[in-house]
C-alpha positions in Angstrom: 66.3 19.1 31.1 68.2 20.3 28.0 65.4 22.6 26.8 62.5 23.3 29.2 61.5 26.8 27.9 61.2 28.6 24.5 64.2 30.8 25.5 66.3 27.7 26.3 65.4 26.2 22.9 66.3 29.4 21.2 69.8 29.5 22.6 70.4 25.8 22.2 69.4 26.0 18.6 71.7 29.0 18.1 74.6 27.0 19.6 73.8 24.1 17.2 73.7 26.4 14.2 77.0 28.0 15.2 78.6 24.5 15.5 77.3 23.6 12.1 78.8 26.7 10.6 82.2 26.4 12.4 82.4 22.7 11.5 81.6 23.7 7.9 84.8 25.8 7.7 86.7 22.5 7.9 84.3 20.0 6.5 81.9 21.9 4.3 81.7 21.8 0.5 84.9 23.7 0.0 85.9 25.0 -3.4 88.7 23.2 -5.4 90.1 26.6 -6.2 89.3 30.2 -5.6 88.8 29.9 -1.8 90.9 33.0 -1.3 92.6 31.5 1.8 89.2 31.5 3.6 87.6 28.3 2.4 90.5 25.9 2.0 91.0 22.2 2.9 92.6 22.0 6.3 93.8 18.4 6.3 92.0 15.1 6.9 92.1 15.2 10.7 90.7 18.7 10.9 88.1 17.8 8.3 87.0 14.8 10.4 86.8 17.0 13.6 84.8 19.6 11.6 82.4 17.0 10.4 81.9 15.6 13.9 81.3 19.1 15.2 78.8 19.8 12.4 76.9 16.6 13.1 76.7 17.4 16.8 75.6 20.9 16.1 72.9 19.6 13.7 71.7 17.3 16.4 71.4 20.2 18.9 69.6 22.2 16.3 67.1 19.4 15.5 66.5 18.7 19.2 65.9 22.4 20.0 63.7 22.8 17.0 61.5 19.8 17.8 61.1 20.8 21.5 60.4 24.4 20.4 57.6 23.1 18.2 56.1 21.0 21.0 56.0 24.1 23.2 54.3 26.1 20.4 51.8 23.3 19.9 51.0 23.5 23.6 50.2 27.2 23.3 53.4 28.8 24.4 53.9 32.2 22.7 57.4 33.3 21.7 59.3 35.6 19.4 59.7 33.1 16.5 61.1 35.7 14.1 63.8 36.5 16.6 64.6 32.9 17.0 64.8 32.5 13.2 67.3 35.4 13.0 69.4 33.9 15.7 69.6 30.5 14.1 70.2 31.9 10.6 73.0 34.4 11.6 75.8 31.8 12.1 75.3 30.4 8.6 75.6 33.7 6.7 79.4 33.7 6.2 79.9 29.9 6.2 81.2 28.2 3.1 78.7 26.2 1.1 77.2 23.4 3.2 75.8 20.0 2.4 75.9 20.5 -1.4 78.1 21.7 -4.3 75.1 23.0 -6.3 75.9 26.6 -5.7 79.1 26.2 -7.8 76.9 25.0 -10.6 74.7 28.1 -10.3 77.7 30.4 -10.5 79.2 28.5 -13.4 75.9 28.6 -15.3 75.7 32.4 -14.6 79.2 32.6 -16.1 78.1 30.5 -19.1 75.3 33.0 -19.8 77.8 36.0 -19.6 80.3 34.2 -21.8 77.8 33.4 -24.5 77.6 29.7 -24.0 74.4 27.7 -24.5 73.5 26.9 -20.9 70.8 24.5 -22.1 73.2 22.7 -24.5 76.1 21.9 -22.3 77.4 21.9 -18.7 79.9 23.9 -16.7 82.7 21.9 -18.2 82.5 24.1 -21.4 84.0 27.1 -19.5 87.6 27.5 -20.4 90.5 28.9 -18.2 90.0 32.6 -17.6 86.3 32.7 -18.4 83.9 34.0 -15.7 82.7 31.1 -13.6 85.6 28.8 -14.5 86.8 28.6 -10.9 83.4 27.7 -9.6 83.0 25.1 -12.5 86.1 23.3 -11.1 84.1 22.6 -7.9 81.0 21.3 -9.6 80.1 17.7 -8.6 81.0 15.0 -11.1 77.4 14.2 -12.1 76.8 17.8 -13.1 79.9 19.0 -15.0 78.4 18.1 -18.4 74.7 18.4 -17.5 72.7 21.3 -19.1 70.9 23.6 -16.7 67.5 22.3 -15.7 66.5 25.7 -14.3 64.5 28.5 -15.8 65.7 31.8 -17.2 64.7 33.9 -14.2 67.1 32.0 -12.0 69.8 32.2 -14.6 69.4 36.0 -14.8 70.0 36.2 -11.1 73.0 33.9 -11.3 74.3 36.0 -14.2 73.9 39.2 -12.2 75.8 37.7 -9.3 78.7 36.6 -11.5 78.8 39.9 -13.3 78.9 41.9 -10.0 81.5 39.7 -8.4 83.6 39.0 -11.5 83.1 35.3 -10.9 85.3 35.2 -7.8 84.2 32.2 -5.8 83.8 33.6 -2.3 82.0 36.8 -3.2 79.8 34.9 -5.7 78.8 32.3 -3.1 77.9 35.1 -0.7 75.9 36.8 -3.4 73.9 33.6 -4.0 73.4 33.5 -0.2 71.8 36.9 -0.4 69.3 35.5 -2.9 68.7 32.6 -0.5 68.0 35.1 2.3 65.5 36.9 0.0 63.8 33.6 -0.6 63.6 33.0 3.2 62.0 36.4 3.7 59.4 35.6 1.0 58.6 32.2 2.7 58.1 33.9 6.0 55.9 36.6 4.6 53.8 34.1 2.7 53.3 31.5 5.5 52.4 34.3 8.0 49.9 35.7 5.5 48.2 32.4 5.0 48.1 31.4 8.6 44.8 32.2 10.5 46.0 33.8 13.7 49.0 34.8 15.8 49.6 31.3 17.3 49.2 29.7 13.8 51.7 32.2 12.4 54.3 31.2 14.9 53.7 27.5 14.2 53.7 28.0 10.5 57.1 29.8 10.6 58.4 27.0 12.9 57.7 24.2 10.4 58.4 26.2 7.3 61.3 28.5 8.0 62.9 27.4 11.3 62.9 23.9 9.9 66.6 22.6 10.0 66.1 21.1 6.6 65.5 24.5 5.2 68.2 26.3 7.2 71.0 23.9 6.1 69.9 23.4 2.5 68.4 26.9 1.6 70.6 29.2 3.7 73.6 26.9 4.2 73.5 25.2 0.8 71.8 28.0 -1.2 69.5 25.7 -3.2 67.3 27.6 -5.5 64.3 25.5 -4.3 63.9 28.1 -1.6 63.4 30.9 -4.2 60.9 28.7 -6.1 58.9 28.0 -2.9 58.9 31.6 -1.8 57.7 32.9 -5.2 55.1 30.1 -5.5 53.7 30.5 -2.0 53.7 34.3 -2.4 51.6 33.8 -5.5 49.2 31.5 -3.7 48.8 34.1 -0.9 47.9 36.8 -3.4 45.4 34.4 -5.1 43.8 33.6 -1.7 43.4 37.4 -1.2 41.6 37.6 -4.5 44.5 39.0 -6.5 44.9 35.9 -8.6 46.3 37.5 -11.7 49.3 38.9 -9.8 49.5 35.6 -7.9 49.8 33.8 -11.2 52.5 36.2 -12.3 54.5 35.2 -9.2 53.9 31.5 -9.8 55.1 32.0 -13.4 58.3 33.5 -12.1 58.6 30.6 -9.7 58.2 28.2 -12.7 61.1 30.0 -14.4 63.2 29.1 -11.4 62.1 25.4 -11.2 59.2 23.9 -13.0 57.4 22.0 -10.2 55.9 25.3 -9.1 53.5 24.8 -12.0 51.4 22.6 -9.7 50.3 25.7 -7.9 48.5 26.9 -11.0 46.0 24.0 -10.8 45.0 24.9 -7.2 44.8 28.6 -8.0 42.5 27.5 -10.8 40.4 25.8 -8.2 40.2 29.0 -6.3 39.1 30.9 -9.4 36.5 28.2 -10.3 35.0 28.3 -6.9 34.9 32.1 -6.9 33.1 32.5 -10.2 31.1 29.3 -9.9 29.4 27.1 -12.6 30.7 26.2 -16.0 32.1 29.7 -16.5 34.1 29.4 -13.3 35.5 26.0 -14.3 36.6 27.3 -17.7 38.3 30.3 -16.2 40.0 28.2 -13.6 41.3 25.8 -16.2 42.5 28.4 -18.7 43.3 31.8 -17.2 46.0 30.9 -14.6 47.9 28.9 -17.3 47.7 31.8 -19.8 49.0 34.3 -17.3 51.9 32.1 -16.1 52.6 31.1 -19.7 52.9 34.8 -20.7 55.3 35.4 -17.9 57.4 32.4 -19.0 57.6 33.6 -22.6 58.5 37.2 -21.5 61.1 36.0 -19.0 62.7 33.7 -21.6 62.9 36.5 -24.2 64.2 39.0 -21.6 67.0 36.6 -20.5 68.0 35.8 -24.1 68.8 32.2 -23.1 66.3 30.6 -25.5 63.6 28.0 -24.8 66.1 25.2 -24.2 64.7 24.9 -20.7 61.7 23.1 -22.2 63.9 20.1 -23.1 66.2 20.0 -20.0 63.5 19.5 -17.4 64.1 15.7 -17.4 67.9 15.7 -17.3 68.1 15.4 -13.5 66.1 12.2 -13.7 69.0 10.5 -15.4 70.9 10.7 -12.1 70.0 8.0 -9.6 69.3 9.1 -6.1 68.6 6.6 -3.3 65.6 8.6 -2.0 63.6 8.0 -5.2 61.2 5.1 -4.6 60.4 4.7 -8.3 64.0 4.7 -9.3 65.0 2.2 -6.6 62.1 -0.1 -7.4 62.7 0.2 -11.2 66.4 -0.6 -10.8 65.7 -3.6 -8.6 63.1 -5.0 -11.0 65.2 -4.3 -14.0 68.2 -6.1 -12.5 66.0 -9.1 -11.8 64.0 -9.2 -15.0 66.4 -8.0 -17.8 70.0 -7.9 -18.8 69.7 -4.1 -19.2 67.8 -2.6 -16.2 67.4 0.8 -17.7 64.3 0.3 -19.8 62.5 -1.3 -16.9 63.7 1.4 -14.6 62.5 4.1 -17.0 59.1 2.5 -17.3 58.7 2.4 -13.5 59.8 6.0 -13.2 57.1 7.0 -15.8 54.5 5.0 -13.9 55.4 6.8 -10.7 54.9 10.1 -12.4 51.5 9.0 -13.8 50.4 7.9 -10.3 51.6 11.3 -8.9 49.6 13.2 -11.6 46.5 11.1 -10.6 46.9 12.0 -6.9 47.4 15.6 -7.8 44.2 15.7 -9.9 42.3 13.9 -7.1 43.4 16.4 -4.5 42.5 19.3 -6.9 39.0 17.7 -7.3 38.6 17.4 -3.6 39.5 21.1 -3.2 37.1 22.1 -6.0 34.3 20.1 -4.2 35.1 22.0 -0.9 36.4 18.9 0.9 39.9 20.2 1.5 41.5 23.7 1.6 43.1 24.3 -1.8 46.3 25.5 -0.1 46.5 22.3 1.9 45.7 20.3 -1.3 48.6 22.0 -3.0 51.0 21.1 -0.2 49.9 17.4 -0.2 50.1 17.4 -4.0 53.7 18.5 -3.9 54.6 15.9 -1.3 53.1 13.3 -3.6 55.0 14.6 -6.6 58.3 14.4 -4.6 57.6 10.9 -3.3 57.0 9.5 -6.8 59.6 11.5 -8.7 62.5 9.8 -10.6 65.0 11.9 -8.7 64.6 13.0 -5.1 66.9 15.1 -2.9 66.3 15.6 0.8 65.4 19.3 0.4 62.7 18.5 -2.2 60.5 17.6 0.8 60.4 21.4 1.5 58.2 21.9 -1.6 55.2 20.5 0.1 56.2 21.0 3.7 56.4 24.8 3.6 52.9 24.9 1.9 51.4 22.5 4.5 53.0 24.5 7.3 51.2 27.7 6.2 47.7 26.2 6.8 48.1 23.0 8.8 51.3 22.9 10.8 49.5 21.6 13.8 47.9 18.7 12.0 49.0 15.1 11.9 50.3 15.7 8.3 52.4 18.6 9.6 53.7 16.5 12.4 54.7 13.7 10.1 56.4 16.1 7.7 58.3 17.6 10.7 59.6 14.1 11.5 60.6 13.5 7.9 62.4 16.8 7.9 64.3 16.0 11.1 65.4 12.6 9.6 66.4 13.9 6.2 68.9 16.5 7.5 71.2 13.6 8.4 71.2 12.0 4.9 73.8 14.4 3.5 77.2 15.2 5.1 78.5 18.8 5.4 80.8 18.0 2.4 77.8 17.3 0.2 78.5 13.5 0.0 75.9 10.9 1.1 77.7 8.5 3.4 76.2 5.2 4.4 76.0 6.4 8.1 73.8 9.3 7.0 71.1 6.9 5.9 71.5 5.0 9.2 71.1 8.1 11.2 68.2 9.3 9.1 66.5 5.9 9.6 67.0 6.0 13.3 65.5 9.5 13.7 62.6 8.6 11.4 61.8 5.5 13.4 62.0 7.3 16.8 60.0 10.3 15.4 57.2 8.2 14.0 57.0 6.2 17.2 56.7 9.5 19.1 54.0 10.7 16.7 52.0 7.6 17.3 52.2 7.8 21.0 51.9 11.6 21.5 50.3 13.1 18.4 49.5 16.8 18.5 45.8 17.8 18.8 44.3 18.8 15.5 42.9 22.1 16.7 44.9 24.1 14.3 44.4 22.1 11.1 43.2 23.9 8.0 39.5 24.3 7.6 37.8 22.8 4.5 37.5 25.1 1.6 33.9 25.9 2.4 34.7 26.8 6.0 35.9 30.0 7.6 39.0 30.4 5.4 36.9 30.2 2.3 34.6 32.8 3.7 37.5 35.0 4.4 38.9 34.5 0.9 35.6 35.3 -0.7 35.3 38.5 1.4 38.7 39.6 0.4 38.1 38.9 -3.3 34.9 40.8 -3.7 
């Protein structure tokens, strides 16, 4: 059999990761200019061969990861952190994989350095010779004129990378990958801290960090979602340990990378309300986390000097249609059927989706406050609901909730289903960053097979998160006193 032991899975996954990286040198998201002779187009035949190699490697990685998780679920103990290092290493020097977003990050850092309003225009404003201009030439067509939807904390980091590298594409990309590795370390620290025991720590790292969806899109593609998740989950861990003020500071920093991290404030508020009890606790839970995180947001914005334009650019991504958004697809279909101009109908359905998502988030927060669900698990499920009903959805957005659920309930049915979704969504995007039709076919096939497997061979629920009034809550209360 291809992978009968944890050691066999480790090396099979490492071979898959290496194949993804090698294939990426020919078929990755290569820069239009500034590749320095390292990351250059090699011709169509070599690009096709590289893409085939990357897809084969990705399949090996997914298969090894899934089998590794099955072994962990059955009680096998293994050096998960060593496996993570082995699977991550081949991706460190690879060109950008599965997305061109990193070029946007570099260009936006250059815009800040050159004095452009990063919230008023897109990378196209960079002129020849300006820092970040080479990276701007490689920005995807939808984003060249799009203002940054990111907070000032991330822009400060991008600015620092561009300043240190002079905007040279290859060094700047590798600088952004160092930030991604820092995010990966934060995620590992947080999920291990939230897990209840050694076996759960291994399983949590398996679903959260060893997840191929995270490896290819956070390490390979350097998406800043990884940094948002790491800061947010680190803040949740501190709040669980009773240091909720510092936890809210970290969540505030996460919000200043990407705004969805704000959902964590609601569930930290639940923890605060449960700790203090009564009406006083509810008031503190509703008000104090927001005040702390809001103070961080104001301070970060003033320190960055980029202005408060991020408040008006949070919805710019929603203008770009992605096939994974249920509300956008449904709205477009209804608009095409019911009106000459589908956009108003599409916009209404998108807004309705967000209203439903808010309702689900509030319902989960109420269940957590009542002690019917662990607040951390509630946060994870709330983020999954937000992604499912958002007007724009990218494959790696699933990680927002998956990493949080992994920390406390990797072995649950929810964790198993999220693992299947993760395995499917890695196929949706090609190494070049495009979304070919066959990517959706492969993703659908993996999803169908995975859900059938879940139905026939579901994991036992022994490691699911306890309710908020169970042992974890007792531990939180003891730590917070």
